[in-house]
N, CA, C and O atoms as CSV, one atom per row, in Angstrom:
chain,resi,resn,atom,element,x,y,z
A,1,MET,N,N,145.976,191.644,72.730
A,1,MET,CA,C,144.906,190.739,73.131
A,1,MET,C,C,145.415,189.871,74.269
A,1,MET,O,O,146.551,189.396,74.253
A,2,SER,N,N,144.558,189.675,75.250
A,2,SER,CA,C,144.954,188.874,76.400
A,2,SER,C,C,144.899,187.392,76.059
A,2,SER,O,O,144.447,186.995,74.985
A,3,GLU,N,N,145.358,186.612,76.973
A,3,GLU,CA,C,145.381,185.162,76.786
A,3,GLU,C,C,143.953,184.611,76.688
A,3,GLU,O,O,143.059,185.071,77.398
A,4,ILE,N,N,143.743,183.633,75.812
A,4,ILE,CA,C,142.426,183.033,75.605
A,4,ILE,C,C,142.051,182.224,76.843
A,4,ILE,O,O,142.852,181.438,77.349
A,5,GLN,N,N,140.822,182.425,77.325
A,5,GLN,CA,C,140.351,181.740,78.518
A,5,GLN,C,C,139.300,180.712,78.136
A,5,GLN,O,O,138.569,180.893,77.162
A,6,ALA,N,N,139.226,179.646,78.895
A,6,ALA,CA,C,138.185,178.642,78.694
A,6,ALA,C,C,136.858,179.207,79.184
A,6,ALA,O,O,136.816,180.005,80.120
A,7,CYS,N,N,135.789,178.786,78.544
A,7,CYS,CA,C,134.449,179.243,78.915
A,7,CYS,C,C,134.103,178.752,80.318
A,7,CYS,O,O,134.241,177.563,80.603
A,8,PRO,N,N,133.654,179.651,81.200
A,8,PRO,CA,C,133.304,179.209,82.555
A,8,PRO,C,C,132.011,178.389,82.596
A,8,PRO,O,O,131.753,177.702,83.585
A,9,LYS,N,N,131.204,178.448,81.549
A,9,LYS,CA,C,129.936,177.726,81.549
A,9,LYS,C,C,130.095,176.297,81.030
A,9,LYS,O,O,129.678,175.346,81.692
A,10,CYS,N,N,130.707,176.140,79.831
A,10,CYS,CA,C,130.809,174.803,79.239
A,10,CYS,C,C,132.241,174.279,79.197
A,10,CYS,O,O,132.471,173.156,78.748
A,11,LYS,N,N,133.202,175.070,79.654
A,11,LYS,CA,C,134.621,174.699,79.715
A,11,LYS,C,C,135.261,174.512,78.331
A,11,LYS,O,O,136.302,173.865,78.216
A,12,SER,N,N,134.643,175.074,77.282
A,12,SER,CA,C,135.196,174.969,75.932
A,12,SER,C,C,136.407,175.879,75.799
A,12,SER,O,O,136.453,176.962,76.383
A,13,GLU,N,N,137.375,175.431,75.033
A,13,GLU,CA,C,138.563,176.250,74.798
A,13,GLU,C,C,138.403,177.137,73.564
A,13,GLU,O,O,139.289,177.936,73.261
A,14,PHE,N,N,137.291,177.007,72.855
A,14,PHE,CA,C,137.052,177.765,71.633
A,14,PHE,C,C,136.331,179.067,71.958
A,14,PHE,O,O,135.126,179.193,71.738
A,15,THR,N,N,137.082,180.038,72.487
A,15,THR,CA,C,136.534,181.335,72.852
A,15,THR,C,C,137.267,182.413,72.079
A,15,THR,O,O,138.374,182.202,71.584
A,16,TYR,N,N,136.631,183.576,71.984
A,16,TYR,CA,C,137.267,184.702,71.316
A,16,TYR,C,C,136.865,185.991,72.007
A,16,TYR,O,O,135.868,186.044,72.727
A,17,GLN,N,N,137.656,187.030,71.775
A,17,GLN,CA,C,137.404,188.298,72.432
A,17,GLN,C,C,136.674,189.223,71.469
A,17,GLN,O,O,137.017,189.301,70.289
A,18,ASP,N,N,135.663,189.926,71.982
A,18,ASP,CA,C,134.916,190.920,71.219
A,18,ASP,C,C,134.846,192.160,72.094
A,18,ASP,O,O,134.076,192.211,73.053
A,19,GLN,N,N,135.643,193.148,71.763
A,19,GLN,CA,C,135.815,194.355,72.560
A,19,GLN,C,C,136.248,193.961,73.972
A,19,GLN,O,O,137.333,193.405,74.142
A,20,ASP,N,N,135.428,194.235,74.985
A,20,ASP,CA,C,135.822,193.931,76.367
A,20,ASP,C,C,135.307,192.587,76.850
A,20,ASP,O,O,135.610,192.185,77.973
A,21,LEU,N,N,134.538,191.885,76.034
A,21,LEU,CA,C,133.928,190.628,76.449
A,21,LEU,C,C,134.603,189.433,75.791
A,21,LEU,O,O,135.180,189.542,74.709
A,22,MET,N,N,134.520,188.299,76.461
A,22,MET,CA,C,134.926,187.024,75.872
A,22,MET,C,C,133.642,186.297,75.489
A,22,MET,O,O,132.643,186.377,76.204
A,23,ILE,N,N,133.668,185.584,74.356
A,23,ILE,CA,C,132.490,184.873,73.865
A,23,ILE,C,C,132.891,183.448,73.536
A,23,ILE,O,O,133.921,183.208,72.905
A,24,CYS,N,N,132.062,182.498,73.973
A,24,CYS,CA,C,132.280,181.079,73.683
A,24,CYS,C,C,131.606,180.745,72.360
A,24,CYS,O,O,130.426,181.046,72.178
A,25,SER,N,N,132.324,180.136,71.444
A,25,SER,CA,C,131.744,179.786,70.147
A,25,SER,C,C,130.923,178.501,70.217
A,25,SER,O,O,130.250,178.156,69.246
A,26,GLN,N,N,130.961,177.788,71.336
A,26,GLN,CA,C,130.190,176.550,71.479
A,26,GLN,C,C,128.822,176.809,72.097
A,26,GLN,O,O,127.813,176.347,71.565
A,27,CYS,N,N,128.768,177.543,73.216
A,27,CYS,CA,C,127.490,177.763,73.919
A,27,CYS,C,C,127.047,179.219,73.860
A,27,CYS,O,O,125.982,179.557,74.376
A,28,PHE,N,N,127.846,180.089,73.242
A,28,PHE,CA,C,127.558,181.513,73.057
A,28,PHE,C,C,127.414,182.283,74.369
A,28,PHE,O,O,126.730,183.305,74.428
A,29,HIS,N,N,128.062,181.783,75.412
A,29,HIS,CA,C,128.083,182.489,76.692
A,29,HIS,C,C,129.036,183.667,76.576
A,29,HIS,O,O,130.125,183.538,76.017
A,30,GLU,N,N,128.626,184.826,77.109
A,30,GLU,CA,C,129.477,186.020,77.106
A,30,GLU,C,C,129.830,186.372,78.547
A,30,GLU,O,O,128.987,186.275,79.438
A,31,TRP,N,N,131.077,186.781,78.773
A,31,TRP,CA,C,131.497,187.186,80.104
A,31,TRP,C,C,132.640,188.177,79.997
A,31,TRP,O,O,133.329,188.257,78.981
A,32,ASP,N,N,132.823,188.931,81.072
A,32,ASP,CA,C,133.900,189.900,81.169
A,32,ASP,C,C,135.059,189.218,81.890
A,32,ASP,O,O,134.918,188.839,83.053
A,33,PRO,N,N,136.194,189.056,81.228
A,33,PRO,CA,C,137.304,188.335,81.871
A,33,PRO,C,C,137.888,189.078,83.074
A,33,PRO,O,O,138.586,188.473,83.888
A,34,LYS,N,N,137.614,190.384,83.198
A,34,LYS,CA,C,138.133,191.155,84.329
A,34,LYS,C,C,137.344,190.889,85.603
A,34,LYS,O,O,137.866,191.046,86.707
A,35,GLU,N,N,136.084,190.486,85.450
A,35,GLU,CA,C,135.242,190.221,86.609
A,35,GLU,C,C,135.419,188.784,87.067
A,35,GLU,O,O,135.705,187.893,86.267
A,36,GLU,N,N,135.249,188.575,88.348
A,36,GLU,CA,C,135.261,187.212,88.890
A,36,GLU,C,C,133.939,186.573,88.506
A,36,GLU,O,O,132.879,187.083,88.869
A,37,THR,N,N,133.982,185.462,87.778
A,37,THR,CA,C,132.745,184.842,87.309
A,37,THR,C,C,132.408,183.627,88.152
A,37,THR,O,O,133.260,182.794,88.461
A,38,THR,N,N,131.157,183.560,88.505
A,38,THR,CA,C,130.627,182.382,89.176
A,38,THR,C,C,129.356,182.005,88.429
A,38,THR,O,O,128.255,182.397,88.816
A,39,VAL,N,N,129.520,181.252,87.370
A,39,VAL,CA,C,128.395,180.856,86.537
A,39,VAL,C,C,127.851,179.535,87.049
A,39,VAL,O,O,128.606,178.598,87.309
A,40,VAL,N,N,126.555,179.469,87.189
A,40,VAL,CA,C,125.917,178.220,87.594
A,40,VAL,C,C,125.995,177.273,86.406
A,40,VAL,O,O,125.541,177.607,85.312
A,41,SER,N,N,126.557,176.119,86.613
A,41,SER,CA,C,126.719,175.174,85.513
A,41,SER,C,C,125.392,174.522,85.172
A,41,SER,O,O,124.457,174.523,85.974
A,42,ASP,N,N,125.324,173.970,83.982
A,42,ASP,CA,C,124.108,173.337,83.502
A,42,ASP,C,C,124.035,171.872,83.905
A,42,ASP,O,O,123.449,171.062,83.187
A,43,THR,N,N,124.616,171.526,85.030
A,43,THR,CA,C,124.574,170.136,85.457
A,43,THR,C,C,123.190,169.723,85.926
A,43,THR,O,O,122.937,168.543,86.173
A,44,SER,N,N,122.286,170.703,86.049
A,44,SER,CA,C,120.926,170.380,86.471
A,44,SER,C,C,120.141,169.701,85.349
A,44,SER,O,O,119.103,169.091,85.607
A,45,ILE,N,N,120.621,169.800,84.112
A,45,ILE,CA,C,119.965,169.124,82.999
A,45,ILE,C,C,120.300,167.641,83.095
A,45,ILE,O,O,121.467,167.252,83.034
A,46,LYS,N,N,119.279,166.832,83.243
A,46,LYS,CA,C,119.485,165.389,83.305
A,46,LYS,C,C,118.767,164.773,82.110
A,46,LYS,O,O,117.539,164.794,82.026
A,47,VAL,N,N,119.548,164.229,81.195
A,47,VAL,CA,C,118.997,163.650,79.974
A,47,VAL,C,C,119.319,162.166,79.961
A,47,VAL,O,O,120.467,161.766,80.156
A,48,LEU,N,N,118.297,161.355,79.730
A,48,LEU,CA,C,118.460,159.905,79.678
A,48,LEU,C,C,118.235,159.416,78.259
A,48,LEU,O,O,117.372,159.929,77.547
A,49,ASP,N,N,119.021,158.413,77.846
A,49,ASP,CA,C,118.828,157.825,76.521
A,49,ASP,C,C,117.680,156.814,76.573
A,49,ASP,O,O,117.005,156.695,77.595
A,50,SER,N,N,117.461,156.096,75.491
A,50,SER,CA,C,116.340,155.155,75.414
A,50,SER,C,C,116.477,153.993,76.399
A,50,SER,O,O,115.474,153.371,76.749
A,51,ASN,N,N,117.685,153.690,76.850
A,51,ASN,CA,C,117.908,152.602,77.799
A,51,ASN,C,C,117.975,153.073,79.247
A,51,ASN,O,O,118.152,152.262,80.156
A,52,GLY,N,N,117.836,154.372,79.466
A,52,GLY,CA,C,117.882,154.904,80.821
A,52,GLY,C,C,119.260,155.320,81.283
A,52,GLY,O,O,119.428,155.655,82.455
A,53,ASN,N,N,120.259,155.312,80.405
A,53,ASN,CA,C,121.604,155.757,80.768
A,53,ASN,C,C,121.659,157.278,80.707
A,53,ASN,O,O,121.098,157.885,79.795
A,54,GLU,N,N,122.329,157.891,81.668
A,54,GLU,CA,C,122.439,159.346,81.685
A,54,GLU,C,C,123.456,159.799,80.647
A,54,GLU,O,O,124.539,159.224,80.541
A,55,LEU,N,N,123.107,160.829,79.883
A,55,LEU,CA,C,123.989,161.404,78.870
A,55,LEU,C,C,124.612,162.682,79.413
A,55,LEU,O,O,123.993,163.398,80.200
A,56,ILE,N,N,125.849,162.966,78.984
A,56,ILE,CA,C,126.521,164.206,79.341
A,56,ILE,C,C,127.071,164.837,78.070
A,56,ILE,O,O,127.203,164.168,77.044
A,57,ASP,N,N,127.391,166.128,78.139
A,57,ASP,CA,C,127.965,166.818,76.984
A,57,ASP,C,C,129.232,166.105,76.526
A,57,ASP,O,O,130.059,165.700,77.342
A,58,GLY,N,N,129.373,165.958,75.222
A,58,GLY,CA,C,130.556,165.334,74.650
A,58,GLY,C,C,130.440,163.846,74.436
A,58,GLY,O,O,131.338,163.242,73.849
A,59,ASP,N,N,129.360,163.230,74.895
A,59,ASP,CA,C,129.157,161.793,74.691
A,59,ASP,C,C,128.957,161.473,73.213
A,59,ASP,O,O,128.673,162.356,72.404
A,60,SER,N,N,129.109,160.211,72.884
A,60,SER,CA,C,128.755,159.693,71.567
A,60,SER,C,C,127.514,158.834,71.725
A,60,SER,O,O,127.380,158.091,72.698
A,61,VAL,N,N,126.600,158.941,70.757
A,61,VAL,CA,C,125.365,158.168,70.811
A,61,VAL,C,C,125.133,157.487,69.468
A,61,VAL,O,O,125.723,157.860,68.453
A,62,ILE,N,N,124.265,156.482,69.484
A,62,ILE,CA,C,123.887,155.767,68.264
A,62,ILE,C,C,122.382,155.900,68.105
A,62,ILE,O,O,121.631,155.695,69.059
A,63,ILE,N,N,121.942,156.241,66.906
A,63,ILE,CA,C,120.514,156.390,66.619
A,63,ILE,C,C,119.903,154.998,66.514
A,63,ILE,O,O,120.468,154.118,65.865
A,64,ILE,N,N,118.734,154.791,67.159
A,64,ILE,CA,C,118.163,153.443,67.257
A,64,ILE,C,C,117.062,153.165,66.239
A,64,ILE,O,O,116.643,152.016,66.103
A,65,LYS,N,N,116.577,154.183,65.516
A,65,LYS,CA,C,115.574,153.939,64.479
A,65,LYS,C,C,115.749,154.961,63.370
A,65,LYS,O,O,116.307,156.036,63.590
A,66,ASP,N,N,115.269,154.624,62.171
A,66,ASP,CA,C,115.352,155.563,61.060
A,66,ASP,C,C,114.556,156.819,61.396
A,66,ASP,O,O,113.402,156.734,61.815
A,67,LEU,N,N,115.177,157.989,61.211
A,67,LEU,CA,C,114.535,159.255,61.521
A,67,LEU,C,C,114.373,160.078,60.246
A,67,LEU,O,O,115.370,160.456,59.631
A,68,PRO,N,N,113.136,160.362,59.838
A,68,PRO,CA,C,112.937,161.202,58.658
A,68,PRO,C,C,113.368,162.637,58.952
A,68,PRO,O,O,113.189,163.133,60.064
A,69,VAL,N,N,113.935,163.296,57.945
A,69,VAL,CA,C,114.408,164.667,58.080
A,69,VAL,C,C,113.667,165.522,57.063
A,69,VAL,O,O,113.687,165.222,55.869
A,70,LYS,N,N,113.011,166.586,57.526
A,70,LYS,CA,C,112.284,167.469,56.615
A,70,LYS,C,C,113.258,168.080,55.616
A,70,LYS,O,O,114.310,168.592,55.999
A,71,GLY,N,N,112.905,168.025,54.341
A,71,GLY,CA,C,113.729,168.617,53.301
A,71,GLY,C,C,114.869,167.748,52.824
A,71,GLY,O,O,115.574,168.125,51.888
A,72,ALA,N,N,115.071,166.608,53.434
A,72,ALA,CA,C,116.145,165.710,53.013
A,72,ALA,C,C,115.532,164.542,52.242
A,72,ALA,O,O,114.447,164.075,52.589
A,73,PRO,N,N,116.215,164.068,51.204
A,73,PRO,CA,C,115.653,162.980,50.401
A,73,PRO,C,C,115.677,161.617,51.085
A,73,PRO,O,O,114.976,160.695,50.668
A,74,LYS,N,N,116.480,161.493,52.130
A,74,LYS,CA,C,116.589,160.196,52.809
A,74,LYS,C,C,116.602,160.408,54.316
A,74,LYS,O,O,116.981,161.480,54.787
A,75,PRO,N,N,116.192,159.398,55.076
A,75,PRO,CA,C,116.201,159.521,56.537
A,75,PRO,C,C,117.602,159.277,57.109
A,75,PRO,O,O,118.499,158.803,56.411
A,76,ILE,N,N,117.766,159.607,58.375
A,76,ILE,CA,C,118.985,159.231,59.097
A,76,ILE,C,C,118.790,157.777,59.494
A,76,ILE,O,O,117.821,157.443,60.176
A,77,LYS,N,N,119.683,156.930,59.082
A,77,LYS,CA,C,119.539,155.484,59.285
A,77,LYS,C,C,119.819,155.074,60.726
A,77,LYS,O,O,120.641,155.682,61.412
A,78,ALA,N,N,119.132,154.046,61.164
A,78,ALA,CA,C,119.397,153.459,62.470
A,78,ALA,C,C,120.825,152.930,62.481
A,78,ALA,O,O,121.290,152.373,61.485
A,79,GLY,N,N,121.518,153.098,63.591
A,79,GLY,CA,C,122.902,152.650,63.695
A,79,GLY,C,C,123.908,153.747,63.397
A,79,GLY,O,O,125.112,153.529,63.538
A,80,THR,N,N,123.445,154.923,62.990
A,80,THR,CA,C,124.351,156.044,62.729
A,80,THR,C,C,124.937,156.531,64.046
A,80,THR,O,O,124.204,156.798,64.998
A,81,LYS,N,N,126.262,156.645,64.100
A,81,LYS,CA,C,126.935,157.101,65.313
A,81,LYS,C,C,127.105,158.615,65.243
A,81,LYS,O,O,127.554,159.160,64.235
A,82,VAL,N,N,126.739,159.272,66.321
A,82,VAL,CA,C,126.850,160.724,66.429
A,82,VAL,C,C,127.812,161.029,67.558
A,82,VAL,O,O,127.606,160.583,68.687
A,83,LYS,N,N,128.875,161.796,67.264
A,83,LYS,CA,C,129.905,162.104,68.250
A,83,LYS,C,C,129.718,163.520,68.785
A,83,LYS,O,O,129.147,164.384,68.119
A,84,ASN,N,N,130.205,163.736,69.989
A,84,ASN,CA,C,130.292,165.059,70.603
A,84,ASN,C,C,128.941,165.773,70.664
A,84,ASN,O,O,128.771,166.834,70.064
A,85,ILE,N,N,127.992,165.197,71.380
A,85,ILE,CA,C,126.673,165.808,71.508
A,85,ILE,C,C,126.697,166.923,72.549
A,85,ILE,O,O,127.568,166.955,73.418
A,86,HIS,N,N,125.734,167.832,72.453
A,86,HIS,CA,C,125.552,168.900,73.429
A,86,HIS,C,C,124.117,168.829,73.923
A,86,HIS,O,O,123.188,168.750,73.119
A,87,LEU,N,N,123.930,168.857,75.222
A,87,LEU,CA,C,122.602,168.755,75.815
A,87,LEU,C,C,121.984,170.135,75.961
A,87,LEU,O,O,122.679,171.119,76.217
A,88,SER,N,N,120.658,170.194,75.795
A,88,SER,CA,C,119.945,171.455,75.917
A,88,SER,C,C,118.564,171.193,76.503
A,88,SER,O,O,118.127,170.047,76.605
A,89,GLU,N,N,117.889,172.262,76.885
A,89,GLU,CA,C,116.534,172.168,77.417
A,89,GLU,C,C,115.561,172.032,76.250
A,89,GLU,O,O,115.876,172.417,75.124
A,90,GLY,N,N,114.393,171.489,76.521
A,90,GLY,CA,C,113.335,171.445,75.521
A,90,GLY,C,C,113.030,170.043,75.043
A,90,GLY,O,O,113.566,169.056,75.547
A,91,ASP,N,N,112.144,169.984,74.045
A,91,ASP,CA,C,111.685,168.719,73.497
A,91,ASP,C,C,112.819,167.965,72.799
A,91,ASP,O,O,113.038,166.784,73.066
A,92,HIS,N,N,113.531,168.643,71.912
A,92,HIS,CA,C,114.693,168.070,71.232
A,92,HIS,C,C,115.909,168.454,72.071
A,92,HIS,O,O,116.477,169.532,71.893
A,93,ASN,N,N,116.304,167.572,72.982
A,93,ASN,CA,C,117.280,167.938,73.993
A,93,ASN,C,C,118.723,167.564,73.669
A,93,ASN,O,O,119.588,167.646,74.542
A,94,ILE,N,N,118.999,167.159,72.437
A,94,ILE,CA,C,120.370,166.879,72.016
A,94,ILE,C,C,120.659,167.682,70.757
A,94,ILE,O,O,119.937,167.577,69.766
A,95,SER,N,N,121.721,168.486,70.800
A,95,SER,CA,C,122.192,169.204,69.623
A,95,SER,C,C,123.467,168.523,69.157
A,95,SER,O,O,124.339,168.207,69.967
A,96,CYS,N,N,123.576,168.294,67.850
A,96,CYS,CA,C,124.739,167.570,67.346
A,96,CYS,C,C,124.948,167.895,65.876
A,96,CYS,O,O,124.161,168.617,65.263
A,97,LYS,N,N,126.017,167.352,65.326
A,97,LYS,CA,C,126.315,167.484,63.910
A,97,LYS,C,C,126.441,166.069,63.352
A,97,LYS,O,O,127.253,165.274,63.825
A,98,ILE,N,N,125.635,165.767,62.347
A,98,ILE,CA,C,125.622,164.436,61.754
A,98,ILE,C,C,126.247,164.518,60.361
A,98,ILE,O,O,125.858,165.356,59.548
A,99,ASP,N,N,127.215,163.646,60.096
A,99,ASP,CA,C,127.864,163.619,58.791
A,99,ASP,C,C,126.830,163.392,57.698
A,99,ASP,O,O,126.021,162.468,57.786
A,100,GLY,N,N,126.856,164.220,56.682
A,100,GLY,CA,C,125.935,164.096,55.564
A,100,GLY,C,C,124.629,164.843,55.749
A,100,GLY,O,O,123.873,165.003,54.790
A,101,PHE,N,N,124.338,165.315,56.989
A,101,PHE,CA,C,123.100,166.040,57.258
A,101,PHE,C,C,123.341,167.419,57.861
A,101,PHE,O,O,122.524,168.322,57.678
A,102,GLY,N,N,124.435,167.593,58.566
A,102,GLY,CA,C,124.727,168.874,59.201
A,102,GLY,C,C,124.227,168.942,60.630
A,102,GLY,O,O,124.055,167.915,61.288
A,103,SER,N,N,123.994,170.153,61.107
A,103,SER,CA,C,123.548,170.356,62.487
A,103,SER,C,C,122.115,169.891,62.649
A,103,SER,O,O,121.253,170.176,61.817
A,104,MET,N,N,121.871,169.166,63.742
A,104,MET,CA,C,120.548,168.604,64.000
A,104,MET,C,C,120.216,168.735,65.480
A,104,MET,O,O,121.099,168.901,66.322
A,105,ALA,N,N,118.937,168.657,65.771
A,105,ALA,CA,C,118.453,168.538,67.143
A,105,ALA,C,C,117.702,167.215,67.214
A,105,ALA,O,O,116.812,166.951,66.406
A,106,LEU,N,N,118.068,166.387,68.187
A,106,LEU,CA,C,117.473,165.057,68.323
A,106,LEU,C,C,116.764,164.921,69.660
A,106,LEU,O,O,117.070,165.632,70.617
A,107,LYS,N,N,115.826,164.009,69.711
A,107,LYS,CA,C,115.195,163.646,70.972
A,107,LYS,C,C,115.992,162.500,71.580
A,107,LYS,O,O,116.422,161.591,70.869
A,108,SER,N,N,116.186,162.542,72.875
A,108,SER,CA,C,117.003,161.518,73.527
A,108,SER,C,C,116.343,160.142,73.502
A,108,SER,O,O,117.028,159.136,73.683
A,109,GLU,N,N,115.042,160.074,73.285
A,109,GLU,CA,C,114.358,158.776,73.256
A,109,GLU,C,C,114.682,157.961,72.010
A,109,GLU,O,O,114.339,156.781,71.941
A,110,PHE,N,N,115.342,158.576,71.015
A,110,PHE,CA,C,115.696,157.878,69.784
A,110,PHE,C,C,117.168,157.549,69.683
A,110,PHE,O,O,117.640,157.172,68.611
A,111,VAL,N,N,117.917,157.684,70.790
A,111,VAL,CA,C,119.347,157.378,70.774
A,111,VAL,C,C,119.697,156.503,71.966
A,111,VAL,O,O,118.957,156.436,72.947
A,112,ARG,N,N,120.830,155.838,71.864
A,112,ARG,CA,C,121.393,155.094,72.990
A,112,ARG,C,C,122.858,155.482,73.097
A,112,ARG,O,O,123.490,155.848,72.106
A,113,LYS,N,N,123.384,155.399,74.295
A,113,LYS,CA,C,124.781,155.759,74.534
A,113,LYS,C,C,125.696,154.771,73.836
A,113,LYS,O,O,125.475,153.562,73.903
A,114,ALA,N,N,126.719,155.277,73.169
A,114,ALA,CA,C,127.655,154.411,72.443
A,114,ALA,C,C,128.697,153.831,73.372
A,114,ALA,O,O,129.566,153.079,72.932
């Protein structure tokens, strides 16, 4: 097996080889390490928090209001700190993992930068 390469799309070091391709376990980008890759980065995604501060991948945010969760007996409380967010396209533009709830998708209008 060749040396592990960082993902050219999200720069994550958590990649693995599957036959002739490398796969990123964070963003699921696949690429051939033998080919010269020129991947357009996702810097075109501009996400603002509730105060108008720009968010980037890996930021920490704080939830500003109680958020009900379908299927959960209790809401996510205001003031909960969420670390290492990932930005995505769409209505719920923040993907994250919240302690006690697991993987979630949040709207940026309900968080502020920590």
